[in-house]
Backbone as CSV, one residue per row, in Angstrom:
resi,resn,N_x,N_y,N_z,CA_x,CA_y,CA_z,C_x,C_y,C_z
1,MET,108.198,100.907,48.923,109.020,100.834,50.134,108.151,100.453,51.335
2,MET,108.678,99.590,52.188,107.908,99.140,53.343,107.725,100.276,54.357
3,ASN,106.517,100.377,54.863,106.214,101.360,55.900,107.038,101.055,57.151
4,LYS,107.748,102.047,57.665,108.609,101.830,58.831,107.827,101.529,60.100
5,ASN,106.519,101.726,60.058,105.707,101.441,61.245,105.200,100.005,61.278
6,THR,105.468,99.262,60.223,104.993,97.883,60.208,105.822,97.034,61.164
7,LEU,105.199,95.977,61.672,105.826,95.130,62.684,107.145,94.541,62.212
8,LEU,107.247,94.205,60.929,108.401,93.464,60.442,109.479,94.342,59.817
9,HIS,109.382,95.663,59.977,110.412,96.522,59.400,111.736,96.322,60.153
10,PRO,112.873,96.269,59.416,114.177,96.078,60.073,114.481,97.112,61.155
11,ASP,113.963,98.339,60.989,114.205,99.361,62.007,113.631,98.959,63.363
12,LEU,112.506,98.241,63.341,111.916,97.784,64.603,112.768,96.694,65.241
13,LEU,113.297,95.807,64.426,114.167,94.757,64.954,115.383,95.378,65.639
14,ALA,115.931,96.419,65.042,117.114,97.073,65.607,116.839,97.675,66.982
15,LYS,115.579,98.037,67.217,115.240,98.673,68.488,115.275,97.709,69.670
16,THR,115.396,96.402,69.395,115.525,95.456,70.510,116.814,95.713,71.290
17,ALA,117.770,96.412,70.676,119.024,96.738,71.378,118.771,97.631,72.585
18,LEU,117.645,98.331,72.592,117.324,99.225,73.707,117.147,98.455,75.015
19,TYR,116.764,97.192,74.910,116.556,96.396,76.119,117.859,96.194,76.894
20,GLN,118.994,96.319,76.197,120.271,96.153,76.882,120.464,97.214,77.962
21,SER,119.967,98.421,77.702,120.090,99.482,78.710,118.895,99.506,79.661
22,TRP,117.719,99.112,79.169,116.514,99.144,80.015,116.464,97.975,80.997
23,SER,116.893,96.817,80.535,116.828,95.606,81.380,118.074,94.766,81.132
24,PRO,119.243,95.253,81.537,120.514,94.597,81.205,120.649,93.172,81.734
25,LYS,120.132,92.902,82.924,120.272,91.548,83.480,119.505,90.536,82.633
26,GLN,118.268,90.900,82.270,117.465,89.990,81.446,118.079,89.823,80.054
27,ALA,118.551,90.931,79.489,119.152,90.877,78.159,120.395,90.003,78.157
28,GLU,121.202,90.111,79.190,122.407,89.297,79.285,122.066,87.833,79.505
29,ALA,121.023,87.579,80.299,120.595,86.195,80.542,120.080,85.556,79.253
30,PHE,119.354,86.343,78.441,118.866,85.827,77.160,120.032,85.523,76.226
31,LYS,120.999,86.419,76.182,122.188,86.210,75.345,122.911,84.942,75.760
32,ASN,123.021,84.714,77.058,123.685,83.520,77.568,122.920,82.253,77.200
33,LEU,121.575,82.332,77.270,120.756,81.184,76.870,121.016,80.825,75.411
34,ALA,121.017,81.847,74.549,121.225,81.609,73.117,122.595,80.984,72.868
35,GLN,123.619,81.537,73.487,124.973,81.018,73.277,125.102,79.593,73.788
36,THR,124.535,79.330,74.964,124.646,78.000,75.563,123.924,76.949,74.735
37,CYS,122.727,77.282,74.272,121.934,76.312,73.511,122.548,75.986,72.159
38,PHE,123.344,76.907,71.603,123.919,76.683,70.280,125.393,76.288,70.311
39,ASN,125.968,76.169,71.514,127.351,75.673,71.611,127.413,74.224,71.139
40,ASP,128.565,73.824,70.613,128.766,72.422,70.256,128.600,71.542,71.490
41,GLY,127.925,70.428,71.304,127.728,69.472,72.388,127.553,68.098,71.775
42,ALA,126.490,67.419,72.150,126.167,66.153,71.493,125.819,66.411,70.030
43,LEU,125.278,67.603,69.763,125.033,68.078,68.398,126.004,69.219,68.115
44,ASN,126.489,69.298,66.871,127.391,70.393,66.537,126.611,71.623,66.067
45,ARG,127.319,72.717,65.830,126.674,73.987,65.486,125.869,73.881,64.189
46,LEU,126.399,73.199,63.187,125.678,73.043,61.929,124.357,72.329,62.154
47,GLU,124.385,71.240,62.895,123.154,70.483,63.162,122.140,71.352,63.900
48,LYS,122.616,72.124,64.865,121.710,72.983,65.637,121.132,74.097,64.777
49,GLU,121.918,74.622,63.855,121.401,75.681,62.989,120.353,75.142,62.015
50,LEU,120.514,73.917,61.561,119.494,73.310,60.696,118.205,73.066,61.484
51,ILE,118.349,72.672,62.737,117.178,72.540,63.606,116.507,73.903,63.752
52,ALA,117.316,74.942,63.939,116.789,76.299,64.116,116.031,76.779,62.888
53,VAL,116.505,76.434,61.700,115.816,76.848,60.468,114.423,76.212,60.408
54,GLY,114.329,74.928,60.762,113.018,74.287,60.803,112.120,74.954,61.825
55,SER,112.651,75.215,63.029,111.882,75.865,64.091,111.425,77.251,63.674
56,ALA,112.304,77.998,63.010,111.970,79.363,62.599,110.749,79.383,61.682
57,HIS,110.620,78.368,60.842,109.458,78.307,59.947,108.186,77.961,60.705
58,THR,108.283,77.087,61.698,107.079,76.771,62.472,106.658,77.968,63.320
59,LEU,107.632,78.773,63.728,107.342,79.961,64.530,106.872,81.132,63.675
60,LYS,107.006,80.978,62.357,106.581,82.016,61.401,107.255,83.350,61.705
61,CYS,108.540,83.283,62.014,109.304,84.471,62.387,110.281,84.837,61.276
62,PRO,109.985,85.861,60.476,110.886,86.257,59.397,112.284,86.597,59.880
63,TYR,112.363,87.269,61.048,113.667,87.622,61.602,114.490,86.355,61.859
64,CYS,113.852,85.358,62.467,114.539,84.114,62.814,114.983,83.357,61.563
65,ILE,114.120,83.312,60.560,114.457,82.624,59.314,115.695,83.258,58.696
66,ASP,115.674,84.574,58.554,116.787,85.306,57.954,118.071,85.100,58.758
67,TYR,117.967,85.253,60.058,119.132,85.173,60.948,119.758,83.784,60.938
68,HIS,118.931,82.754,61.067,119.484,81.409,61.203,119.866,80.775,59.871
69,ILE,119.271,81.205,58.770,119.773,80.750,57.472,121.177,81.292,57.263
70,ASP,121.393,82.546,57.622,122.724,83.137,57.505,123.730,82.390,58.383
71,LEU,123.339,82.109,59.637,124.241,81.389,60.543,124.484,79.955,60.064
72,ALA,123.458,79.335,59.482,123.615,77.968,58.982,124.594,77.936,57.807
73,TYR,124.493,78.928,56.907,125.460,79.020,55.804,126.880,79.147,56.354
74,LYS,127.036,80.011,57.361,128.363,80.221,57.953,128.878,78.958,58.636
75,ALA,127.954,78.110,59.110,128.349,76.854,59.762,128.629,75.750,58.747
76,GLY,128.390,76.046,57.466,128.705,75.065,56.424,127.516,74.376,55.796
77,ALA,126.308,74.862,56.043,125.117,74.223,55.480,125.041,74.411,53.963
78,ALA,124.558,73.392,53.276,124.304,73.480,51.839,122.879,73.982,51.623
79,LYS,122.646,74.605,50.472,121.321,75.125,50.149,120.263,74.027,50.244
80,GLU,120.619,72.829,49.761,119.673,71.707,49.773,119.279,71.328,51.197
81,GLN,120.205,71.433,52.122,119.897,71.121,53.524,118.937,72.152,54.121
82,LEU,119.139,73.413,53.778,118.268,74.467,54.285,116.849,74.304,53.752
83,ILE,116.738,73.934,52.499,115.418,73.716,51.898,114.709,72.554,52.582
84,GLU,115.445,71.467,52.827,114.837,70.306,53.487,114.415,70.641,54.920
85,ALA,115.226,71.434,55.617,114.875,71.829,56.989,113.597,72.656,56.991
86,ALA,113.467,73.552,56.020,112.251,74.368,55.918,111.030,73.495,55.644
87,TRP,111.190,72.500,54.788,110.062,71.615,54.472,109.635,70.784,55.679
88,ILE,110.581,70.451,56.541,110.201,69.740,57.768,109.316,70.634,58.626
89,GLY,109.670,71.923,58.716,108.829,72.860,59.455,107.431,72.940,58.868
90,ILE,107.352,72.939,57.543,106.053,72.992,56.864,105.242,71.730,57.169
91,SER,105.898,70.590,57.043,105.222,69.313,57.267,104.751,69.165,58.705
92,MET,105.583,69.556,59.663,105.197,69.433,61.066,104.075,70.405,61.430
93,SER,104.033,71.552,60.756,102.925,72.486,60.975,101.610,71.849,60.540
94,ALA,101.655,71.127,59.420,100.459,70.419,58.957,100.074,69.321,59.945
95,ARG,101.060,68.599,60.459,100.802,67.527,61.425,100.163,68.082,62.696
96,ALA,100.672,69.206,63.187,100.120,69.810,64.404,98.680,70.250,64.180
97,CYS,98.382,70.724,62.975,97.014,71.128,62.651,96.092,69.909,62.646
98,LEU,96.588,68.805,62.094,95.792,67.573,62.081,95.544,67.079,63.509
99,ASP,96.508,67.279,64.380,96.394,66.791,65.764,95.234,67.427,66.526
100,ILE,94.790,68.592,66.080,93.708,69.277,66.803,92.326,68.918,66.238
101,THR,92.298,68.085,65.211,91.016,67.755,64.581,90.051,66.938,65.445
102,PRO,90.481,66.307,66.558,89.474,65.709,67.433,88.448,66.736,67.908
103,VAL,88.885,67.981,68.107,87.956,69.048,68.482,86.986,69.312,67.341
104,THR,87.505,69.317,66.105,86.667,69.513,64.918,85.624,68.414,64.814
105,LEU,86.079,67.174,65.025,85.171,66.031,64.908,84.060,66.105,65.946
106,ASP,84.411,66.472,67.178,83.400,66.615,68.227,82.379,67.683,67.854
107,ALA,82.871,68.776,67.277,81.964,69.849,66.880,81.036,69.403,65.757
108,LEU,81.570,68.666,64.801,80.760,68.172,63.683,79.690,67.202,64.168
109,ASN,80.041,66.406,65.159,79.122,65.395,65.680,78.267,65.899,66.841
110,ARG,78.393,67.195,67.156,77.665,67.789,68.289,77.920,67.005,69.568
111,ALA,79.162,66.535,69.709,79.525,65.725,70.875,79.897,66.619,72.053
112,VAL,80.013,65.994,73.204,80.460,66.725,74.395,81.880,67.225,74.159
113,LYS,82.113,68.470,74.475,83.412,69.078,74.218,84.424,68.637,75.276
114,THR,85.358,67.781,74.870,86.410,67.331,75.785,87.733,68.030,75.485
115,TYR,87.920,68.464,74.244,89.129,69.149,73.761,90.346,68.234,73.727
116,SER,90.447,67.329,74.655,91.545,66.358,74.640,91.113,65.135,75.427
117,SER,91.399,63.957,74.874,91.008,62.731,75.560,91.939,61.597,75.153
118,GLU,91.778,60.447,75.810,92.654,59.310,75.546,92.456,58.725,74.154
119,ASN,91.302,58.987,73.542,91.048,58.416,72.212,91.228,59.443,71.093
120,ASP,92.100,60.440,71.313,92.344,61.452,70.282,92.900,60.851,68.995
121,ASN,93.787,59.868,69.116,94.350,59.249,67.908,93.267,58.573,67.076
122,GLU,92.321,57.949,67.751,91.203,57.320,67.049,90.355,58.379,66.335
123,LYS,90.156,59.512,66.991,89.370,60.588,66.383,90.095,61.192,65.178
124,ILE,91.415,61.267,65.259,92.191,61.769,64.120,92.011,60.847,62.923
125,GLN,92.017,59.554,63.178,91.800,58.598,62.095,90.399,58.756,61.505
126,GLN,89.426,58.965,62.360,88.057,59.160,61.881,87.957,60.417,61.020
127,PHE,88.598,61.484,61.470,88.581,62.720,60.687,89.285,62.514,59.346
128,SER,90.416,61.810,59.365,91.187,61.593,58.144,90.379,60.850,57.088
129,LEU,89.512,59.938,57.537,88.699,59.159,56.596,87.618,59.991,55.914
130,LEU,87.360,61.180,56.439,86.359,62.054,55.812,86.838,62.598,54.477
131,ASN,88.158,62.606,54.262,88.719,63.002,52.968,90.010,62.227,52.771
132,GLN,89.866,61.014,52.233,91.009,60.121,52.129,92.071,60.636,51.177
133,ALA,91.663,61.345,50.120,92.635,61.861,49.146,93.568,62.878,49.808
134,CYS,93.002,63.788,50.593,93.830,64.778,51.304,94.720,64.096,52.327
135,ASN,94.174,63.108,53.020,94.952,62.401,54.035,96.136,61.680,53.411
136,GLU,95.905,61.020,52.277,96.995,60.308,51.601,98.064,61.276,51.117
137,ALA,97.630,62.440,50.605,98.590,63.453,50.148,99.406,63.982,51.324
138,PHE,98.752,64.160,52.464,99.442,64.624,53.672,100.479,63.604,54.135
139,ILE,100.094,62.334,54.183,101.008,61.273,54.607,102.215,61.211,53.668
140,ASN,101.974,61.386,52.392,103.066,61.376,51.423,104.019,62.535,51.669
141,LEU,103.462,63.730,51.944,104.300,64.885,52.241,105.187,64.607,53.449
142,GLU,104.597,64.074,54.504,105.358,63.788,55.720,106.442,62.753,55.459
143,ASN,106.111,61.710,54.719,107.091,60.662,54.424,108.256,61.204,53.601
144,VAL,107.938,62.025,52.599,108.978,62.580,51.732,109.896,63.521,52.499
145,THR,109.307,64.358,53.341,110.122,65.349,54.056,111.000,64.721,55.127
146,LEU,110.615,63.562,55.648,111.374,62.952,56.743,112.330,61.843,56.306
147,LYS,112.320,61.494,55.040,113.254,60.456,54.606,114.634,61.075,54.334
148,THR,115.660,60.229,54.352,117.025,60.706,54.154,117.184,61.396,52.808
149,GLY,117.842,62.545,52.828,118.135,63.300,51.615,119.447,64.024,51.817
150,ALA,119.433,65.339,51.649,120.628,66.134,51.949,120.903,66.122,53.448
151,ILE,119.847,65.898,54.236,119.965,65.724,55.687,119.624,64.272,56.008
152,ASP,120.398,63.638,56.872,120.124,62.232,57.192,118.877,62.101,58.063
153,ILE,118.354,60.901,58.114,117.071,60.650,58.770,117.128,60.937,60.270
154,GLU,118.289,60.716,60.890,118.400,60.967,62.333,118.251,62.449,62.648
155,LEU,118.951,63.295,61.884,118.856,64.731,62.129,117.474,65.255,61.762
156,LYS,116.885,64.693,60.706,115.524,65.104,60.340,114.542,64.815,61.473
157,GLN,114.742,63.695,62.140,113.867,63.351,63.277,113.994,64.405,64.371
158,LEU,115.223,64.864,64.616,115.445,65.869,65.652,114.896,67.233,65.245
159,ILE,115.018,67.576,63.974,114.426,68.834,63.487,112.916,68.793,63.685
160,ALA,112.316,67.670,63.299,110.866,67.517,63.432,110.438,67.574,64.889
161,LEU,111.218,66.949,65.772,110.891,66.949,67.195,110.948,68.369,67.757
162,ALA,111.977,69.120,67.387,112.078,70.506,67.832,110.877,71.308,67.345
163,CYS,110.525,71.130,66.072,109.374,71.843,65.501,108.096,71.520,66.265
164,SER,107.935,70.263,66.645,106.713,69.861,67.355,106.602,70.560,68.702
165,HIS,107.733,70.852,69.329,107.706,71.600,70.592,107.291,73.053,70.340
166,ASN,107.805,73.651,69.273,107.393,75.018,68.942,105.909,75.081,68.597
167,LEU,105.393,73.997,68.051,103.978,73.942,67.672,103.085,73.515,68.836
168,LYS,103.708,73.118,69.949,102.990,72.759,71.169,101.947,71.671,70.916
169,SER,102.410,70.623,70.249,101.522,69.529,69.881,101.929,68.251,70.628
170,PRO,101.269,67.944,71.756,101.663,66.786,72.568,101.679,65.466,71.801
171,LEU,100.690,65.225,70.954,100.635,63.962,70.223,101.837,63.800,69.301
172,THR,102.195,64.880,68.614,103.338,64.813,67.701,104.641,64.732,68.476
173,ILE,104.738,65.450,69.584,105.937,65.354,70.424,106.154,63.909,70.859
174,GLN,105.096,63.266,71.337,105.210,61.878,71.778,105.641,60.969,70.631
175,LYS,105.016,61.131,69.478,105.324,60.290,68.315,106.785,60.454,67.900
176,LEU,107.248,61.690,67.820,108.599,61.955,67.333,109.659,61.613,68.377
177,ALA,109.354,61.823,69.651,110.301,61.449,70.703,110.484,59.931,70.722
178,GLU,109.381,59.207,70.591,109.462,57.743,70.541,110.238,57.299,69.301
179,GLY,110.025,58.021,68.182,110.761,57.709,66.951,112.251,57.943,67.114
180,ALA,112.611,58.994,67.833,114.029,59.295,68.070,114.678,58.198,68.906
181,VAL,113.940,57.687,69.882,114.446,56.591,70.714,114.616,55.335,69.858
182,GLU,113.668,55.074,68.982,113.752,53.904,68.106,114.958,53.986,67.165
183,LEU,115.330,55.217,66.795,116.508,55.415,65.951,117.803,55.351,66.763
184,LYS,117.654,55.095,68.075,118.785,54.981,68.995,119.569,56.296,69.130
185,LEU,118.857,57.397,69.018,119.481,58.687,69.258,119.641,58.873,70.767
186,SER,120.748,59.439,71.186,121.027,59.569,72.611,120.103,60.590,73.265
187,ASN,119.908,60.427,74.558,119.113,61.403,75.317,119.700,62.803,75.202
188,GLU,121.045,62.867,75.142,121.714,64.162,75.050,121.370,64.870,73.734
189,LYS,121.375,64.140,72.630,121.028,64.742,71.344,119.567,65.184,71.324
190,ILE,118.709,64.335,71.852,117.279,64.671,71.891,117.060,65.921,72.728
191,ALA,117.687,65.963,73.901,117.522,67.111,74.789,118.059,68.392,74.154
192,GLU,119.203,68.307,73.486,119.783,69.501,72.865,118.905,70.032,71.733
193,SER,118.269,69.129,71.001,117.376,69.587,69.928,116.174,70.329,70.508
194,VAL,115.677,69.848,71.641,114.538,70.508,72.287,114.961,71.861,72.851
195,TRP,116.186,71.941,73.370,116.662,73.224,73.889,116.812,74.260,72.779
196,VAL,117.160,73.819,71.581,117.186,74.754,70.447,115.782,75.309,70.210
197,ALA,114.782,74.433,70.267,113.393,74.871,70.089,112.993,75.870,71.172
198,ILE,113.415,75.608,72.410,113.090,76.507,73.524,113.720,77.878,73.301
199,GLU,114.997,77.888,72.905,115.677,79.163,72.644,115.031,79.890,71.470
200,MET,114.641,79.150,70.447,114.014,79.763,69.277,112.689,80.424,69.650
201,GLU,111.954,79.805,70.542,110.679,80.378,70.994,110.938,81.729,71.673
202,ALA,111.940,81.753,72.538,112.293,83.007,73.214,112.819,84.028,72.212
203,GLY,113.643,83.574,71.270,114.230,84.476,70.283,113.199,85.115,69.380
204,ALA,112.204,84.339,68.965,111.149,84.886,68.103,110.351,85.952,68.838
205,CYS,110.087,85.691,70.108,109.357,86.666,70.924,110.192,87.937,71.101
206,PHE,111.480,87.762,71.366,112.356,88.915,71.563,112.478,89.734,70.281
207,GLY,112.598,89.062,69.143,112.702,89.769,67.871,111.507,90.654,67.603
208,HIS,110.323,90.166,67.971,109.100,90.927,67.737,108.838,91.977,68.811
209,SER,109.676,91.978,69.861,109.484,92.975,70.916,110.007,94.348,70.522
210,GLY,110.538,94.446,69.309,110.983,95.744,68.824,109.850,96.754,68.769
211,LEU,108.633,96.291,68.509,107.484,97.201,68.483,107.241,97.784,69.872
212,THR,107.336,96.934,70.895,107.199,97.427,72.266,108.292,98.445,72.575
213,ALA,109.514,98.141,72.139,110.629,99.057,72.362,110.367,100.407,71.702
214,LYS,109.814,100.395,70.502,109.503,101.640,69.797,108.470,102.462,70.568
215,LEU,107.438,101.771,71.079,106.381,102.468,71.826,106.931,103.031,73.131
216,LEU,107.796,102.267,73.798,108.384,102.755,75.044,109.329,103.935,74.780
217,GLU,110.069,103.840,73.695,111.002,104.911,73.349,110.264,106.220,73.104
218,GLU,109.079,106.123,72.492,108.295,107.315,72.173,107.746,107.986,73.441
219,ARG,107.672,107.222,74.542,107.125,107.774,75.788,108.194,108.512,76.597
220,VAL,109.452,108.267,76.238,110.548,108.895,76.993,110.592,110.402,76.720
């Protein structure tokens, strides 16, 4: 049986309800953000829930994964769509990790530490050539996860774009946003996918605040 003091125990998640009485204005504002971001708009509820499933995996939030898979099923998602959305989160996490390798390359070469520069893409290519087999396998994973399947390529692009925002990877955000424009996706759809990512970031943080609630409750 799971120790009730662990961060991920369901009892801790339930304690987030305490914020409704401790900070009602903030709690209500958060609830409104969640409802607004997931209302039907340029994207419908099913599309937004599939985006949320991808985001939940990049955020590594068990609460979010459980919650949004359930909501996605209720919105009509097929199992195959949920699996593909999760794989996009996995693939984008790998991409975001690759995006930071210019720092690795500078460290290997004892170069001046810039952390970010205009030639980061060139440095990523240089790093990738250090192990071509891994790089080719990575490219294949990305290509497979983003091609049309149970989810069409347009929605996959939006899921990936949302994930890139949760991963805070500027290079990938730029690449995927430009890709969305090339697919002729509307600004409204692109913006709504990013707002799902923003809400998911707040939701993951709120879900994990149950531990803080438990500690505060014990002080009363």
